[in-house]
KOLDO-313082 format. One record per residue (C-alpha): x negated, y negated, z negated; residue in one letter; residue number from 1. Coordinates in steps of 0.02 Angstrom, whole numbers, plus 50000, padded with zeros to 5 digits. Layout:
BEGIN
NODE	east	north	up	residu	num
NODE	X	Y	Z	A	NUM;
...
//
This chain:
BEGIN
NODE	east	north	up	residu	num
NODE	52039	49990	52897	X	1;
NODE	52195	49913	52824	X	2;
NODE	52249	49976	52653	X	3;
NODE	52414	50056	52708	X	4;
NODE	52320	50160	52838	X	5;
NODE	52187	50207	52711	X	6;
NODE	52321	50258	52586	X	7;
NODE	52413	50359	52718	X	8;
NODE	52252	50449	52766	X	9;
NODE	52208	50489	52586	X	10;
NODE	52384	50547	52547	X	11;
NODE	52384	50659	52701	X	12;
NODE	52230	50753	52638	X	13;
NODE	52298	50764	52461	X	14;
NODE	52463	50835	52523	X	15;
NODE	52374	50962	52634	X	16;
NODE	52274	51025	52485	X	17;
NODE	52430	51034	52376	X	18;
NODE	52523	51138	52504	X	19;
NODE	52375	51253	52534	X	20;
NODE	52356	51288	52348	X	21;
NODE	52540	51331	52325	X	22;
NODE	52544	51436	52483	X	23;
NODE	52418	51556	52406	X	24;
NODE	52552	51614	52283	X	25;
NODE	52676	51665	52419	X	26;
NODE	52728	51847	52419	X	27;
NODE	52630	51897	52263	X	28;
NODE	52693	51978	52105	X	29;
NODE	52692	51894	51935	X	30;
NODE	52543	52002	51887	X	31;
NODE	52443	51958	52042	X	32;
NODE	52466	51770	52026	X	33;
NODE	52406	51778	51844	X	34;
NODE	52269	51908	51846	X	35;
NODE	52092	51847	51815	X	36;
NODE	51981	51895	51960	X	37;
NODE	51815	51815	51910	X	38;
NODE	51711	51832	51753	X	39;
NODE	51771	51658	51703	X	40;
NODE	51954	51705	51724	X	41;
NODE	51999	51614	51885	X	42;
NODE	52179	51654	51935	X	43;
NODE	52304	51579	52055	X	44;
NODE	52440	51517	51938	X	45;
NODE	52309	51445	51821	X	46;
NODE	52238	51343	51965	X	47;
NODE	52412	51272	51998	X	48;
NODE	52437	51231	51813	X	49;
NODE	52266	51149	51804	X	50;
NODE	52293	51040	51957	X	51;
NODE	52465	50988	51896	X	52;
NODE	52380	50923	51739	X	53;
NODE	52244	50839	51843	X	54;
NODE	52372	50742	51945	X	55;
NODE	52476	50695	51793	X	56;
NODE	52323	50636	51700	X	57;
NODE	52236	50539	51838	X	58;
NODE	52389	50463	51921	X	59;
NODE	52491	50448	51762	X	60;
NODE	52393	50419	51602	X	61;
NODE	52252	50327	51691	X	62;
NODE	52371	50195	51759	X	63;
NODE	52483	50178	51606	X	64;
NODE	52618	50292	51678	X	65;
NODE	52616	50446	51565	X	66;
NODE	52727	50588	51626	X	67;
NODE	52755	50679	51462	X	68;
NODE	52851	50608	51315	X	69;
NODE	52781	50751	51214	X	70;
NODE	52637	50837	51303	X	71;
NODE	52630	51027	51300	X	72;
NODE	52494	51105	51193	X	73;
NODE	52383	51142	51344	X	74;
NODE	52379	50960	51401	X	75;
NODE	52267	50825	51332	X	76;
NODE	52167	50799	51174	X	77;
NODE	52156	50945	51055	X	78;
NODE	52202	51076	51185	X	79;
NODE	52115	51243	51172	X	80;
NODE	51970	51249	51297	X	81;
NODE	52032	51323	51461	X	82;
NODE	52215	51319	51408	X	83;
NODE	52261	51232	51570	X	84;
NODE	52178	51367	51676	X	85;
NODE	52299	51511	51643	X	86;
NODE	52483	51540	51618	X	87;
NODE	52551	51618	51460	X	88;
NODE	52680	51756	51476	X	89;
NODE	52812	51627	51428	X	90;
NODE	52765	51505	51567	X	91;
NODE	52854	51558	51725	X	92;
NODE	52795	51535	51904	X	93;
NODE	52949	51427	51934	X	94;
NODE	52911	51318	51784	X	95;
NODE	52729	51286	51831	X	96;
NODE	52762	51266	52018	X	97;
NODE	52905	51148	51973	X	98;
NODE	52790	51048	51859	X	99;
NODE	52662	51036	51998	X	100;
NODE	52793	50974	52120	X	101;
NODE	52852	50846	51991	X	102;
NODE	52670	50793	51971	X	103;
NODE	52666	50760	52160	X	104;
NODE	52816	50644	52145	X	105;
NODE	52743	50555	51995	X	106;
NODE	52574	50535	52081	X	107;
NODE	52650	50481	52246	X	108;
NODE	52750	50346	52155	X	109;
NODE	52589	50280	52077	X	110;
NODE	52502	50283	52246	X	111;
NODE	52647	50194	52331	X	112;
NODE	52665	50061	52196	X	113;
NODE	52484	50011	52167	X	114;
NODE	52353	49941	52286	X	115;
NODE	52196	50044	52313	X	116;
NODE	52095	49920	52210	X	117;
NODE	52213	49932	52060	X	118;
NODE	52116	49961	51900	X	119;
NODE	52152	50106	51783	X	120;
NODE	52067	50180	51631	X	121;
NODE	52031	50366	51615	X	122;
NODE	52060	50396	51429	X	123;
NODE	51959	50557	51417	X	124;
NODE	51801	50484	51498	X	125;
NODE	51662	50396	51400	X	126;
NODE	51704	50213	51367	X	127;
NODE	51570	50145	51483	X	128;
NODE	51641	50242	51634	X	129;
NODE	51828	50234	51600	X	130;
NODE	51872	50094	51719	X	131;
NODE	51915	50158	51894	X	132;
NODE	52012	50105	52047	X	133;
NODE	52158	50197	52122	X	134;
NODE	52047	50228	52274	X	135;
NODE	51917	50314	52165	X	136;
NODE	52050	50421	52081	X	137;
NODE	52127	50471	52248	X	138;
NODE	51959	50528	52317	X	139;
NODE	51919	50621	52156	X	140;
NODE	52086	50713	52150	X	141;
NODE	52079	50757	52336	X	142;
NODE	51906	50831	52311	X	143;
NODE	51960	50926	52155	X	144;
NODE	52118	50994	52236	X	145;
NODE	52027	51052	52392	X	146;
NODE	51893	51133	52283	X	147;
NODE	52024	51231	52188	X	148;
NODE	52117	51274	52349	X	149;
NODE	51953	51353	52405	X	150;
NODE	51947	51452	52243	X	151;
NODE	52125	51507	52279	X	152;
NODE	52072	51563	52454	X	153;
NODE	51944	51680	52381	X	154;
NODE	52054	51743	52240	X	155;
NODE	52196	51779	52362	X	156;
NODE	52079	51874	52478	X	157;
NODE	52021	51979	52331	X	158;
NODE	52202	52022	52286	X	159;
NODE	52270	52078	52454	X	160;
NODE	52152	52024	52593	X	161;
NODE	52263	51878	52647	X	162;
NODE	52162	51733	52715	X	163;
NODE	52195	51567	52796	X	164;
NODE	52192	51380	52778	X	165;
NODE	52380	51349	52786	X	166;
NODE	52539	51434	52838	X	167;
NODE	52530	51458	53026	X	168;
NODE	52344	51413	53031	X	169;
NODE	52229	51549	52968	X	170;
NODE	52078	51457	53042	X	171;
NODE	51986	51623	53057	X	172;
NODE	51898	51704	53205	X	173;
NODE	52007	51834	53291	X	174;
NODE	51970	52013	53241	X	175;
NODE	52052	52171	53181	X	176;
NODE	52003	52267	53024	X	177;
NODE	51867	52361	53117	X	178;
NODE	51791	52199	53183	X	179;
NODE	51788	52124	53007	X	180;
NODE	51710	52282	52933	X	181;
NODE	51572	52276	53065	X	182;
NODE	51548	52090	53036	X	183;
NODE	51533	52112	52848	X	184;
NODE	51411	52258	52872	X	185;
NODE	51304	52149	52984	X	186;
NODE	51299	52015	52851	X	187;
NODE	51255	52144	52719	X	188;
NODE	51110	52209	52825	X	189;
NODE	51044	52033	52852	X	190;
NODE	51053	51997	52666	X	191;
NODE	50961	52158	52624	X	192;
NODE	50827	52123	52753	X	193;
NODE	50803	51946	52687	X	194;
NODE	50799	52011	52509	X	195;
NODE	50659	52133	52548	X	196;
NODE	50560	52015	52659	X	197;
//
């Protein structure tokens, strides 16, 4: 596989994950995009904020292209644990979505400029593991973004029942509410039977 094709393939999957993650915010109130729906606080806007930081760190700082002149308090060394996983009342949806979209541009410029075997250094990793290639970083960020898009799938379903892989592609079996209730009941029965057996 030639590098330009490999880069294009990797970038395609990164862009699909980015769009899927942002799509999960569509049509929701400020409260719903911020509310923690797991015991560890997982929320939609926090996932966007976190992944913006991931892209800026891995495609910026790692390759000597820092995005921030003065990083916000939630980014980088000394940040409160978990500060990048939720939005304060002062951080608007527009601000964090805009930051994420700027992170895309910054990352895409790094990807376009450097070859896949370009060497970078992840400053927050242990010294003996810091050296990475752009290829490694691309695979890592794609995996991380898709993982968090999956979290967003579940959080969104908990909020209002909306499901799907991407706008125009729900990637779900056909069925009305009654069908889904029966399906879920069947799964519950199977789980109970297995749990008692």
